[in-house]
BASERO-320307 format. One line per 10 residues: their letters; for each residue x, y, z of N, C-alpha, C, O. Coordinates in steps of 0.001 Angstrom, whole numbers, m for minus. Layout:
! BASERO-320307
A = X/Y/Z/X/Y/Z/X/Y/Z/X/Y/Z  ...
This chain:
! BASERO-320307
MAEAQIQQDE = 82717/m84040/m75064/82848/m84793/m73351/81770/m85440/m73073/81612/m86658/m72992  80731/m84262/m72868/79241/m84704/m72232/78581/m85985/m72632/78079/m86793/m71850  78647/m86103/m74198/77970/m86981/m74856/78948/m88379/m74697/78424/m89491/m74764  80137/m88245/m74521/80995/m89721/m74572/80609/m90089/m72874/80378/m91262/m72581  80561/m89031/m71830/80349/m89513/m70544/78860/m90123/m70519/78636/m91298/m70228  78035/m89341/m70803/76603/m90022/m71112/76562/m91601/m71470/75997/m92513/m70867  77374/m91628/m72693/77176/m93028/m73288/77696/m94079/m72117/77173/m95158/m71840  78774/m93526/m71551/79727/m94815/m70451/78721/m95046/m69671/78412/m96222/m69481  77954/m93969/m69019/77150/m94038/m68119/75842/m95167/m68369/75393/m96014/m67597  75428/m94800/m69801/74657/m95889/m70373/74927/m97181/m70111/74174/m97959/m69526
AVSLGVETRS = 76272/m97474/m70650/76614/m98423/m71053/76707/m99606/m69601/76335/m100776/m69515  77473/m98541/m68434/77556/m98964/m66974/76045/m99412/m66698/75682/m100585/m66788  75312/m98482/m66396/73814/m99230/m66317/73032/m100193/m66715/72106/m100788/m66165  73759/m100308/m68238/73065/m101471/m68830/73746/m102453/m68553/73262/m103417/m69147  75077/m102895/m67660/75762/m103882/m67333/77026/m104329/m68826/77743/m105326/m68911  76897/m103222/m69759/78096/m103420/m70593/79449/m103308/m70115/79841/m102279/m69565  80221/m104367/m70306/81676/m103806/m70034/82281/m103015/m71100/82218/m103176/m72318  82970/m101997/m70303/83984/m101201/m71485/85269/m101043/m70943/85591/m100713/m69802  85961/m101324/m71922/87708/m101377/m71693/88430/m100138/m72715/88009/m100018/m73865  89235/m99486/m72341/89811/m98701/m73030/90938/m99653/m74023/90904/m100881/m73944
RRQDFLRAFF = 91893/m98966/m74923/92519/m99395/m76021/93820/m100276/m75258/94457/m101203/m75759  93985/m99681/m73914/95157/m99915/m72931/94974/m101261/m72383/95756/m102202/m72246  93629/m101089/m72081/93298/m102198/m71406/92978/m103760/m72029/93088/m104883/m71538  92508/m103238/m73411/92607/m104450/m74515/93968/m105008/m74711/94258/m106203/m74639  94871/m103903/m74998/96070/m104636/m75441/96785/m105149/m74262/97520/m106130/m74370  96612/m104548/m73155/97023/m105335/m72000/96508/m107073/m71569/97094/m108091/m71203  95098/m106680/m71864/94305/m108241/m71642/94791/m109177/m72766/95233/m110317/m72626  94645/m108553/m73786/95477/m109608/m75389/97133/m110042/m74925/97613/m111152/m75154  97776/m109052/m74317/99134/m109360/m74294/99219/m110645/m73332/99646/m111704/m73792  98785/m110540/m71917/98925/m111288/m71029/97968/m112270/m70758/97917/m112937/m69724
SNRLAIFGTA = 97187/m112344/m71741/96480/m113779/m72214/97578/m114544/m73343/97112/m115528/m73918  98457/m114298/m73554/99489/m115186/m74091/100242/m115704/m73700/101274/m115034/m73745  100399/m116791/m73206/101380/m117601/m72262/102795/m117657/m72608/103659/m117728/m71733  103102/m117624/m74042/104401/m117441/m74596/105103/m116195/m74286/106275/m115988/m73974  103851/m115221/m74490/104646/m113748/m74351/105111/m113195/m72828/105985/m112408/m72467  104214/m113900/m72193/104462/m113875/m70392/105678/m114706/m70333/106539/m114096/m69700  105974/m115532/m70627/107031/m116561/m70680/108374/m115757/m71052/109434/m115848/m70434  108120/m114927/m72214/109144/m114421/m72916/109596/m113010/m71828/110739/m112656/m71541  108574/m112530/m71472/108922/m111200/m70415/109604/m111468/m69451/110606/m110826/m69134  109074/m112656/m68719/109719/m113190/m67694/111451/m113621/m67793/112319/m113436/m66941
IMGVFILMAV = 111540/m114097/m68816/112925/m114489/m69377/113693/m113373/m69701/114910/m113400/m69513  113085/m112310/m70206/113606/m111258/m70666/114173/m110506/m68910/115231/m110265/m68329  112927/m110405/m68699/113226/m109608/m67192/114363/m110156/m66567/115219/m109303/m66330  114651/m111301/m66223/115858/m111786/m65836/117124/m111410/m66260/118023/m110988/m65534  117163/m111579/m67466/118742/m111036/m68365/118611/m109407/m67783/119499/m108930/m67077  117451/m108670/m68158/117821/m107329/m67730/118397/m106859/m66272/119236/m105984/m66063  117633/m107781/m65205/118117/m107740/m63970/119565/m108263/m63975/120414/m107581/m63400  119900/m109345/m64537/121247/m109615/m64683/122387/m108391/m65115/123534/m108303/m64678  121885/m107705/m65860/122758/m106963/m66717/122918/m105537/m65818/123993/m105098/m65409  121796/m105016/m65642/121830/m103955/m64286/122533/m104218/m63361/123501/m103493/m63130
FAPYVAPYSP = 122263/m105296/m62584/123149/m105755/m61469/124239/m106664/m61151/124489/m107228/m60086  124864/m106702/m62315/125781/m107325/m62426/126813/m107614/m61498/127069/m108750/m61099  127459/m106480/m61124/128559/m106266/m60061/127930/m107037/m58733/128664/m107490/m57854  126592/m107126/m58695/125890/m107340/m57482/125774/m108916/m57445/126079/m109636/m56493  125273/m109306/m58670/124915/m110371/m58784/126000/m111810/m58867/125872/m112907/m58324  127042/m111304/m59739/128160/m112182/m60315/128669/m112553/m58962/128778/m111705/m58076  128984/m113812/m58788/129778/m114524/m57592/131406/m113861/m57842/131888/m113274/m56874  132082/m113934/m58875/133142/m113213/m59457/133371/m112489/m60218/132448/m112191/m60976  134792/m111793/m60421/134766/m111109/m61620/135098/m111715/m62785/135929/m112622/m62821  134462/m111255/m63858/134712/m111921/m65216/136099/m112033/m65513/136345/m112781/m66459
LQQHLPQKFA = 136809/m111636/m65108/138164/m111289/m65874/139321/m112157/m64971/140450/m112410/m65391  138729/m112601/m63489/139653/m113266/m62580/139881/m114944/m63349/139097/m115851/m63629  141161/m114783/m63471/141613/m116397/m63930/142220/m116941/m63021/142744/m116302/m62109  142252/m118256/m63124/142650/m119362/m62236/142922/m120655/m63175/142124/m121589/m63256  144193/m120587/m63896/144732/m121380/m64716/144861/m122967/m64611/144783/m123737/m65568  145118/m123396/m62988/145168/m124502/m62714/143741/m125242/m62806/143640/m126457/m62977  142771/m124457/m62688/141335/m125379/m63085/140654/m124815/m64295/139552/m124267/m64283  141400/m124997/m65314/141221/m125013/m66574/139786/m125820/m66879/139717/m126902/m66297  138830/m125525/m67558/137904/m126422/m68162/137300/m127157/m66783/136812/m128273/m66962  137295/m126675/m65562/136845/m127481/m64581/135243/m127451/m64519/134671/m126373/m64677
GPSFAHPFGQ = 134497/m128653/m64285/133601/m128793/m64458/132546/m128010/m63431/133026/m127336/m62520  131171/m128107/m63585/130022/m127150/m62805/130154/m127841/m61370/130127/m129072/m61364  130284/m127214/m60233/130492/m127443/m58823/129799/m126253/m58166/129321/m125330/m58826  129764/m126327/m56640/129100/m126009/m56110/129582/m123982/m56119/128891/m122976/m56285  131086/m124201/m55847/131572/m122895/m56299/131364/m122203/m57445/131346/m120975/m57353  131183/m122776/m58643/131229/m122664/m59912/129807/m123251/m60498/130034/m124295/m61110  128808/m123002/m60500/127558/m123691/m60890/127781/m123630/m62258/127100/m124490/m62817  128539/m122885/m63144/128554/m123287/m64553/129670/m124108/m64905/129613/m124852/m65884  130684/m124025/m64175/131961/m124391/m64259/133082/m123368/m64628/133021/m122239/m64141  134003/m123676/m65385/135214/m122551/m65504/135661/m122868/m67031/135640/m123994/m67530
DELGRDILSR = 136105/m121568/m67744/136526/m121760/m68693/137923/m122012/m69256/138724/m122498/m68457  138389/m121742/m70604/139696/m122364/m70484/140820/m121533/m70022/141955/m121960/m70234  140662/m120394/m69413/141502/m119632/m68748/141060/m119749/m67042/141578/m118914/m66301  140144/m120741/m66449/139720/m120942/m65210/138930/m119844/m65018/138750/m119840/m63800  138380/m118958/m65461/137385/m117745/m65474/135818/m118534/m64940/135315/m119465/m65568  135332/m118055/m63920/134043/m118529/m63602/132894/m118058/m64814/132610/m116892/m65087  132366/m119187/m65404/131500/m119075/m66827/129884/m118296/m66255/129207/m117628/m67037  129518/m118504/m64975/128385/m118003/m64737/128680/m116311/m64618/128115/m115621/m65466  129397/m115733/m63773/129765/m114443/m63910/130105/m113946/m65443/129643/m112865/m65808  130853/m114675/m66279/130973/m113921/m67495/129580/m114017/m68332/129352/m113117/m69141
VIYGARISLT = 128755/m114943/m68188/127263/m115143/m68725/126549/m114115/m67842/125796/m113448/m68552  126508/m113755/m66613/125760/m112292/m66293/126255/m111155/m66726/125434/m110261/m66932  127736/m110858/m66990/128198/m109736/m67490/128229/m109732/m68983/128726/m108769/m69568  127675/m110858/m69712/127798/m111075/m71105/126461/m110630/m71344/126221/m110152/m72452  125459/m110715/m70406/124129/m110393/m70647/124010/m108685/m70985/123068/m108282/m71668  124964/m107809/m70487/124853/m106356/m69977/125468/m106072/m71540/124977/m105232/m72295  126517/m106841/m71849/127090/m106117/m73253/126359/m106805/m74419/126095/m106025/m75334  125979/m108038/m74601/125093/m108596/m75765/123851/m107908/m75573/123335/m107817/m76687  123224/m107457/m74832/121771/m107058/m74887/121489/m105263/m75193/120540/m104683/m75721  122793/m104751/m74589/123240/m103532/m74915/123493/m103375/m76309/122923/m102448/m76883
AGLAAVALAT = 124292/m104164/m76980/124544/m104229/m78413/123440/m104248/m79118/123101/m103389/m79932  122841/m105243/m78820/121724/m105516/m79819/120689/m104304/m79721/120189/m103933/m80783  120268/m103559/m78366/119616/m102600/m78488/120276/m101536/m79450/119567/m101036/m80324  121481/m101200/m79342/121926/m100119/m79978/121771/m100392/m81485/121330/m99493/m82201  122105/m101561/m81991/121471/m101786/m83248/120450/m101413/m83706/120327/m100604/m84626  119528/m102007/m83068/118099/m101804/m83338/117569/m100483/m83179/116570/m100138/m83811  118166/m99710/m82376/118042/m98171/m82158/118494/m97481/m83409/117635/m96983/m84136  119468/m97422/m83653/120128/m96977/m85169/119073/m97328/m86320/118521/m96547/m87095  118953/m98642/m86226/118019/m99359/m87445/116326/m98618/m87527/115704/m98351/m88556  115979/m98461/m86410/114657/m97820/m86154/114653/m96262/m86742/113924/m95731/m87579
TVGTIVGLAA = 115677/m95791/m86023/115621/m94080/m86331/115878/m93856/m87689/115229/m93039/m88342  116781/m94530/m88151/117272/m94561/m90005/116093/m94887/m90681/115617/m94063/m91462  115453/m96164/m90463/114418/m96626/m91049/113260/m96036/m90980/112457/m96035/m91914  113073/m95491/m89886/111636/m94614/m89905/111775/m93368/m90725/110816/m93013/m91411  112988/m92610/m90712/112743/m91651/m91312/112615/m91842/m92806/111751/m91289/m93487  113667/m92781/m93326/113576/m93090/m94518/112002/m93591/m95229/111601/m93286/m96352  111281/m94451/m94190/110048/m94903/m94355/108880/m93968/m94429/107847/m94189/m95060  109225/m92591/m93514/108262/m91732/m93485/108292/m90755/m95138/107442/m90374/m95942  109676/m90677/m95017/109881/m89557/m96527/109444/m90462/m97498/108715/m89837/m98268  109548/m91766/m97871/108983/m92446/m99058/107460/m92892/m99067/106803/m93085/m100090
GYLGRWPDSM = 107016/m93020/m97798/105490/m93180/m97968/104978/m91919/m97854/103813/m91924/m98252  105311/m90912/m97510/104364/m89501/m97819/104754/m88862/m98729/103817/m88240/m99230  105855/m88657/m99307/106335/m88065/m100515/105909/m88524/m101801/105457/m87836/m102717  106105/m89795/m101772/105893/m90543/m102724/106990/m90505/m104434/108215/m90410/m104506  106241/m90588/m105291/106912/m90469/m106448/108330/m90841/m106537/108691/m91983/m106255  109248/m89820/m106964/110386/m90058/m107182/111143/m90096/m105932/111838/m91109/m105862  111227/m89355/m104970/111557/m89965/m103645/111749/m91248/m102943/112686/m91693/m102280  110193/m91881/m103393/109974/m92866/m102848/110669/m94364/m103719/111116/m95404/m103235  110527/m93941/m105118/111170/m94843/m105932/112715/m95049/m105794/113221/m96169/m105726  113552/m93666/m105751/114832/m93861/m104813/115446/m94271/m103881/116475/m94945/m103835
LMRLMDVLLA = 114730/m93809/m103007/114943/m94653/m101253/114486/m96324/m101303/115158/m97184/m100734  113172/m96646/m102116/113099/m97936/m102132/113982/m98647/m103086/114043/m99856/m102860  114676/m98230/m104081/115600/m98745/m104556/117143/m99276/m104181/117827/m100210/m104598  117414/m97927/m102909/118529/m98089/m102260/118312/m99360/m101533/119068/m100332/m101549  117118/m99237/m100851/116905/m100520/m99832/116839/m101910/m100263/117217/m102925/m99679  116189/m101730/m101599/116543/m103081/m102272/118097/m103388/m102914/118337/m104437/m103512  118935/m102506/m102739/120272/m102938/m102951/120472/m103429/m102018/120833/m104598/m102159  120394/m102979/m100742/121070/m103470/m99465/120279/m104629/m98851/120809/m105337/m97995  118938/m104854/m99296/118498/m106567/m99118/118784/m107530/m100008/118377/m108677/m99825  119588/m107157/m101183/119580/m108163/m102064/121069/m108956/m101262/121625/m109917/m101794
FPSILLAIVI = 121386/m108554/m100376/122659/m109114/m99735/122114/m109880/m98369/121371/m109270/m97599  122465/m111067/m98141/122328/m111951/m96991/122652/m110738/m95703/123599/m109962/m95832  121898/m110705/m94683/122073/m109800/m93644/123933/m110119/m92940/124747/m109249/m92630  124071/m111290/m92890/125316/m111498/m92329/126281/m111111/m92784/127165/m110469/m92217  126215/m111549/m94166/127362/m111363/m94965/127328/m109901/m95292/128484/m109479/m95243  126603/m109093/m95560/126291/m107663/m95516/127193/m107160/m94014/128203/m106457/m94044  126764/m107525/m93173/127617/m107150/m91744/128874/m107419/m91675/129594/m106717/m90966  129266/m108235/m92223/130730/m109162/m92356/131277/m108106/m93120/132184/m107548/m92501  131051/m107608/m94280/131669/m106982/m95250/132076/m105367/m94736/133100/m104718/m94950  130655/m104966/m93863/130675/m103334/m93326/131890/m103596/m92202/132848/m102823/m92233
VSILGPSLAN = 131865/m104794/m91099/132792/m104785/m90271/134163/m105034/m90960/135112/m104588/m90315  134431/m105570/m91976/135712/m105661/m92204/136375/m104539/m92916/137594/m104416/m93037  135382/m103652/m93421/135826/m102059/m94012/136331/m101511/m92712/137504/m101192/m92516  135281/m101418/m91768/135234/m100604/m90648/136263/m101164/m89830/136785/m100210/m89253  136863/m102318/m89461/137927/m102791/m88758/137044/m103374/m87578/136020/m102758/m87280  137386/m104539/m86884/136836/m105349/m86206/136622/m105006/m84912/137715/m104877/m84361  135568/m104765/m84048/135086/m104261/m82845/133895/m104263/m82472/133078/m104230/m83393  133540/m104286/m81560/132086/m104200/m80723/131297/m103178/m81448/130287/m103498/m82075  131691/m102056/m81388/130981/m100913/m81886/131076/m101011/m83367/130062/m100425/m83747  131570/m101323/m84170/131718/m101665/m85625/130480/m102820/m85764/129638/m102804/m86662
AMLAVGIVFI = 130522/m103376/m85162/130041/m104883/m85057/128191/m104307/m84823/127341/m104683/m85629  127908/m103592/m83892/126754/m102910/m83756/126273/m101785/m84793/125071/m101554/m84929  127195/m101133/m85477/126909/m100208/m86631/126458/m101137/m87796/125419/m100975/m88436  127150/m101895/m87945/126762/m102872/m88997/125525/m103527/m89033/124659/m103516/m89908  125582/m104212/m87737/124038/m104819/m87642/122915/m104005/m87787/121888/m104477/m88273  123002/m102443/m87303/122202/m101532/m87521/121828/m101278/m88924/120673/m101157/m89331  123101/m101193/m89757/122824/m100677/m91110/122065/m102089/m92050/121258/m101928/m92966  122459/m103157/m91651/121801/m104448/m92123/120378/m103994/m92039/119819/m103602/m93063  119668/m104021/m90735/118194/m103852/m90707/117351/m102683/m90817/116167/m102571/m90501  118191/m101772/m91345/117203/m100303/m91792/116464/m100525/m92818/115341/m100026/m92754
PQIARVVRSA = 116821/m101338/m94111/115778/m101569/m95268/114421/m102194/m94703/113329/m101950/m95215  114614/m103093/m93504/113446/m103948/m93075/112513/m103047/m92065/111305/m103277/m91996  113027/m102182/m91415/112233/m101097/m90719/111777/m100419/m91690/110560/m100252/m91778  112696/m99853/m92676/111850/m98618/m93860/110582/m99135/m94922/109733/m98507/m95554  110900/m100621/m94785/109786/m100953/m95692/108383/m101241/m94711/107254/m101276/m95201  108616/m101406/m93493/107140/m101327/m92470/106909/m100434/m92476/105719/m100400/m92789  107431/m99033/m92252/107206/m97816/m92046/106378/m97185/m93182/105376/m96480/m93073  107085/m97636/m94418/106510/m97054/m95492/105152/m97239/m95710/104314/m96363/m95923  104926/m98940/m95613/103519/m99607/m95946/102709/m98863/m94886/101541/m98830/m95273  102846/m98281/m93760/101982/m98318/m92685/101695/m96755/m93195/100556/m96377/m93469
VISVRERDYI = 102952/m95832/m93296/102274/m94495/m93953/101590/m94627/m95126/101035/m93578/m95452  101444/m95468/m95818/100506/m95438/m97683/99378/m95565/m96991/98433/m94846/m97315  99251/m96379/m96039/97783/m96825/m95364/97186/m95619/m94640/95984/m95356/m94612  98054/m94994/m94123/97299/m93916/m93414/97300/m92377/m93838/96758/m91432/m93266  98089/m92399/m95044/98283/m90850/m95182/97093/m90333/m95853/96927/m89114/m95882  96218/m91148/m96415/94686/m90715/m97144/93497/m90919/m96112/92330/m90604/m96347  93910/m91432/m95058/92589/m91437/m94111/91883/m89880/m94118/92350/m88874/m94653  90868/m89980/m93507/89765/m88389/m93364/90530/m87765/m92400/90740/m86624/m92812  91142/m87959/m91146/91738/m87326/m90430/92833/m86575/m91001/93105/m85399/m90760  93478/m87421/m91836/94936/m86657/m92217/94440/m85280/m93185/94862/m84127/m93097
EAERALGAGD = 93416/m85823/m94109/93093/m84945/m94862/92092/m83563/m94298/91832/m82517/m94891  91629/m84084/m92787/90992/m82853/m92122/91981/m82118/m91773/91674/m80934/m91641  93282/m82428/m91530/94685/m81722/m90892/95112/m80798/m92085/95468/m79638/m91875  95067/m81355/m93373/95305/m80571/m94410/94293/m79267/m94810/94637/m78195/m95309  93126/m79649/m94481/91988/m78847/m94984/92247/m77625/m94033/92107/m76479/m94461  92694/m77924/m92501/92792/m76997/m91504/94016/m76057/m91806/94247/m75026/m91175  94715/m76503/m92773/96232/m75707/m92998/97233/m76185/m92121/98034/m75319/m91770  97432/m77437/m91624/98635/m78019/m91039/99511/m78084/m92042/98973/m78340/m93119  100936/m77912/m92084/102084/m78232/m92897/102448/m79685/m92708/102119/m80447/m91799  103150/m79884/m93701/103692/m81839/m93901/104345/m81875/m92806/104131/m82980/m92306
AQIVLSGILP = 104994/m81299/m92188/105660/m81901/m90761/104787/m81894/m89653/105153/m82728/m88825  103737/m81252/m89304/102743/m81178/m88628/102094/m82514/m88583/102014/m83303/m87641  101568/m82616/m90017/100884/m83782/m90462/101519/m85472/m90230/101004/m86498/m89786  102809/m85156/m90745/103745/m86452/m90282/103859/m86589/m88967/103652/m87714/m88512  104174/m85615/m88148/104448/m85938/m86532/103470/m86403/m85544/103572/m87161/m84580  102202/m85541/m86196/101173/m85662/m85109/99931/m86543/m85735/99081/m86973/m84955  99829/m86809/m87134/99175/m87685/m87600/99471/m89203/m87981/99099/m90290/m87538  100308/m88781/m89003/100999/m90219/m89340/101738/m91098/m88750/101628/m92322/m88820  102570/m90423/m88108/103793/m91091/m87418/103080/m91972/m86267/103165/m93199/m86212  102233/m91015/m85189/101756/m92155/m84283/100847/m93055/m84650/100784/m94036/m83909
NSMAPLIVQA = 99970/m93026/m85752/99047/m93786/m86074/99946/m95193/m87030/99303/m96102/m87554  101243/m95124/m87086/102180/m95920/m87615/103003/m97025/m86655/103574/m98075/m86951  102830/m96394/m85494/103415/m97099/m84366/103413/m98448/m83847/104191/m99008/m83075  102235/m98900/m84513/101919/m100379/m83743/102914/m101430/m84686/103642/m102262/m84143  102833/m101267/m86138/103560/m102336/m86856/105215/m101990/m86461/106066/m102861/m86280  105440/m100557/m86378/107043/m100159/m86163/107488/m100924/m85049/108487/m101637/m85136  106660/m100801/m83764/106865/m101834/m82682/107164/m102888/m82555/108199/m103264/m82005  106051/m103799/m83190/106345/m105098/m83508/107482/m105632/m84382/107949/m106769/m84311  107895/m104584/m85281/109290/m105040/m86105/110328/m104656/m85697/111385/m105046/m86193  110267/m103752/m84639/111482/m103421/m84087/111836/m104323/m82669/112982/m104238/m82228
TLTLATAILD = 111065/m104987/m82127/110802/m106116/m81330/111686/m107610/m81901/112573/m108306/m81407  110956/m107641/m83107/111326/m108879/m83538/112817/m108625/m84168/113736/m109440/m84095  112885/m107368/m84786/114149/m107349/m85208/115424/m107047/m84263/116530/m106899/m84783  115224/m106947/m82668/116291/m107190/m81684/116664/m108374/m81664/117881/m108557/m81672  115686/m109653/m81631/116259/m110999/m81644/117091/m111249/m82602/118000/m112048/m82374  116980/m110628/m83894/117943/m111177/m84697/119016/m110442/m84794/119990/m110895/m85395  119045/m109181/m84228/120479/m108080/m83886/121327/m108840/m82845/122542/m108974/m82995  120583/m109388/m81672/121386/m109978/m80671/122293/m111416/m81043/123318/m111864/m80531  121354/m111960/m82267/121920/m112923/m82634/123313/m112900/m83659/124278/m113661/m83730  122897/m111520/m84493/124162/m111543/m85505/125001/m110610/m84714/126122/m110644/m85221
VAALSFLGLG = 124980/m109727/m83627/126170/m109275/m82962/127011/m110464/m82269/128240/m110407/m82327  126387/m111525/m81623/127218/m112627/m81348/127728/m113506/m82404/128673/m114262/m82179  127224/m113453/m83398/127588/m114397/m84761/128871/m113602/m85086/129825/m114326/m85371  129145/m112053/m85108/130256/m111553/m85465/131438/m111566/m84396/132656/m111421/m84499  130537/m111810/m83277/131976/m111751/m82232/132532/m113138/m82348/133733/m113288/m82123  131747/m114230/m82693/131948/m115745/m82947/133198/m115507/m83820/134324/m115788/m83411  132965/m114989/m85014/133955/m114960/m85954/135046/m114340/m85970/135880/m114367/m86875  135122/m113462/m84480/136294/m112794/m84455/136249/m111016/m85181/137167/m110207/m85314  134852/m110919/m85515/134699/m109717/m85954/133939/m108670/m84803/133619/m107601/m85324  133685/m108749/m83729/133042/m108186/m82884/133786/m108142/m81471/135017/m108139/m81466
ARAPTPEWGA = 133117/m108111/m80347/133714/m108033/m78956/134969/m108787/m79090/135091/m109736/m79864  135893/m108347/m78323/137349/m108522/m78484/137916/m109072/m77134/137836/m108381/m76119  138538/m110416/m77117/138871/m110747/m75957/139508/m109706/m74509/139605/m108497/m74717  139741/m110029/m73694/138837/m110788/m72906/137270/m110364/m72648/136631/m110951/m71775  136688/m109348/m73419/135361/m109018/m73139/134332/m110141/m72922/134379/m111073/m73725  133329/m110182/m71862/132636/m111359/m71783/131306/m111125/m72600/130253/m110779/m72066  131442/m111318/m73756/130273/m111061/m74554/129876/m112568/m74918/130895/m113182/m75233  128806/m113310/m74975/128321/m114625/m75485/129015/m115092/m76675/129626/m116159/m76715  128897/m114176/m77760/129511/m115092/m78761/131010/m115259/m78714/131566/m116315/m79017  131832/m113832/m78199/133186/m114111/m77867/133306/m115167/m77088/134125/m116023/m77422
MLTDAFRSGF = 132678/m115312/m76119/133196/m116739/m75053/132957/m117990/m75641/133290/m119047/m75106  132376/m117902/m76753/131984/m119354/m77461/133351/m119164/m78529/133955/m120214/m78748  133718/m118307/m78995/134966/m118141/m80078/136367/m118121/m79119/137436/m118005/m79717  136374/m118217/m77843/137582/m118437/m76776/137481/m119670/m76354/138525/m120190/m75959  136630/m120213/m76329/136112/m121728/m75965/136822/m122442/m76985/137808/m123090/m76635  136390/m122425/m78516/136894/m123324/m79400/138163/m123060/m79759/138816/m123997/m80219  138787/m121744/m79632/140350/m121578/m79871/140952/m122233/m79096/142086/m122560/m79446  140585/m122573/m78093/141446/m123582/m76764/141709/m124762/m77448/142597/m125356/m76836  141329/m125420/m78497/141719/m126312/m79052/140754/m127576/m78749/139646/m127386/m78248  141141/m128660/m79018/140095/m129935/m78794/139668/m130153/m77169/138628/m130723/m76841
GVFLQGQHAI = 140424/m129726/m76430/140254/m129859/m74970/138541/m129435/m74678/137780/m129828/m73795  138388/m128760/m75475/136917/m127920/m74948/135705/m129143/m74878/134812/m129301/m74046  136177/m130228/m76547/134978/m131115/m76585/135003/m132153/m75506/134029/m132615/m74912  136603/m132526/m75304/136630/m133246/m74210/136161/m133328/m72991/135522/m134315/m72624  136470/m132092/m72045/136293/m131637/m71032/135807/m130602/m70864/135777/m130196/m69702  135225/m129746/m71955/135225/m128289/m71629/133744/m127960/m72132/133340/m126802/m72027  133008/m128854/m72622/131944/m128676/m73093/130652/m127825/m72613/129698/m127556/m73342  130790/m127451/m71266/130273/m126546/m70291/130403/m125080/m70568/129517/m124237/m70427  131790/m124872/m71037/132060/m123760/m71600/131326/m122986/m72809/131083/m121781/m72872  130940/m124320/m74059/130051/m124015/m74827/128331/m124091/m74715/127457/m123523/m75370
IFPGVAIALA = 128288/m124765/m73925/127070/m124911/m73421/125969/m123791/m73008/124835/m123616/m73453  126727/m123056/m71955/125947/m122214/m71273/125938/m120922/m71776/124966/m120226/m71485  126970/m120372/m72593/126577/m119170/m73575/125637/m119485/m74624/124677/m118809/m74995  126075/m120695/m75090/124858/m120814/m76206/123732/m120992/m75975/122986/m120823/m76940  123020/m121439/m74527/121884/m121703/m73841/121636/m120059/m73735/120554/m119618/m74123  122388/m119390/m73342/122027/m117696/m72866/121727/m116977/m74556/120819/m116160/m74710  122342/m117283/m75360/121964/m116397/m76599/120656/m116878/m76884/119734/m116081/m77057  120418/m118646/m76978/119130/m119085/m77418/118038/m118623/m76868/117004/m118400/m77498  118248/m118383/m75205/116991/m117888/m74343/116640/m116430/m74607/115468/m116056/m74594  117636/m115625/m74842/117349/m114272/m75360/116738/m113936/m76515/115843/m113094/m76578
VLSVNFIGDG = 117288/m114713/m77694/116407/m114904/m78785/115156/m115283/m78723/114255/m114654/m79278  114989/m116273/m78091/113864/m117124/m78125/112717/m115754/m77174/111666/m115364/m77683  113067/m115397/m76228/112155/m114702/m75355/111574/m113570/m76096/110358/m113379/m76135  112643/m112640/m76821/112557/m111741/m77678/111200/m112113/m78520/110127/m111518/m78413  111439/m113075/m79263/110530/m113443/m80373/108961/m113691/m79969/107995/m113472/m80700  108935/m114264/m78466/107818/m114608/m77940/107116/m113149/m77685/105924/m112928/m77898  107899/m112354/m77275/107432/m110969/m76872/107005/m110182/m78101/105958/m109542/m78003  107738/m110144/m79343/107278/m109651/m80611/105982/m110149/m81076/105189/m109369/m81603  105641/m111692/m80882/104566/m112247/m81221/103527/m111788/m80359/102438/m111483/m80844  103733/m111708/m79187/102728/m111443/m78182/102220/m109612/m78608/101072/m109205/m78783
LRDALDPRRR = 103034/m109110/m78651/103261/m107708/m79445/101908/m107907/m80342/100751/m107686/m79984  102349/m108363/m81547/101757/m108513/m82701/100135/m108942/m82625/99213/m108458/m83282  100079/m110031/m81590/98447/m110102/m81779/97710/m109291/m80881/96484/m109194/m80916  98635/m108563/m79873/97654/m107599/m78945/97756/m106277/m79814/96983/m105399/m79429  98424/m105999/m80737/98275/m104701/m81323/97336/m104644/m82750/97095/m103684/m83482  96912/m106050/m82838/96060/m106247/m84304/94698/m106817/m83796/94437/m107954/m83404  94038/m105904/m83891/92312/m106454/m83418/91994/m107625/m83963/91306/m108453/m83366  92527/m107823/m85305/91841/m109231/m86133/92415/m110363/m85349/91740/m111365/m85112  93930/m110194/m84846/94242/m111492/m84075/94065/m111799/m82840/94585/m112786/m82319  93169/m110833/m82134/92857/m111013/m80901/91827/m112253/m80512/91406/m112857/m81498
G = 91459/m112621/m79506/90846/m113798/m79316/91146/m115250/m79130/90228/m116056/m78977
């Protein structure tokens, strides 16, 4: 500690700028304009989700049939849907449901995928081969098709849609974690822990896992964008959220089920939920790209 302090004092006396890893990360992340834009948009969605009862001008379930497909107005900035419900209120409440569903799916995929990746990368040999072949089987199917099959078996509901999407993304997380573990497990500091008599559990939890977090964080963030989109797609197909739940994908389905009227006078009932999905996915992708650049020293600058 004393030697480090002396070196820091010398650097300051020589006019050399010293920064911690955290400062380097923040500087790299906030120098990315798209990452800042994505963070701002996602911050708006999170605030909408948290304060939906206070922000939404109407109840998302309040119907007014005489105003079916009424266009945007001062009282209803986003217009009204096929049942006369306020679209702005439903989009705001939909942020709570769609983001929660995406986060739950990613949390499941990250937890299980991390365990599988750690086991495969650290143990190697036949456990690695067996686990990775199982992941290859899941990767052999298109993600949305596999999710549809799982939900069809379990039954259509938002909870089952989240579970299906989480299962679909386990192989991606597992492969990223396995690659990181393989590159870390033979490092000198891991060998030093072994020489000091540390057990496998201690080595994995204190040495390997913390040093494998950077690619895991990036992959989980990018996976969140696809998870939001897939949950919305399942709801659009009638396999996720059920009416009258104000979920973005389900809102599109409800509008299309009303018939050709949606194309003649209710285009806004499709546009605004679709724009919400697009902005959420785009913002998460921008944040993921910013995290990737900030956590990888080779991409900085």
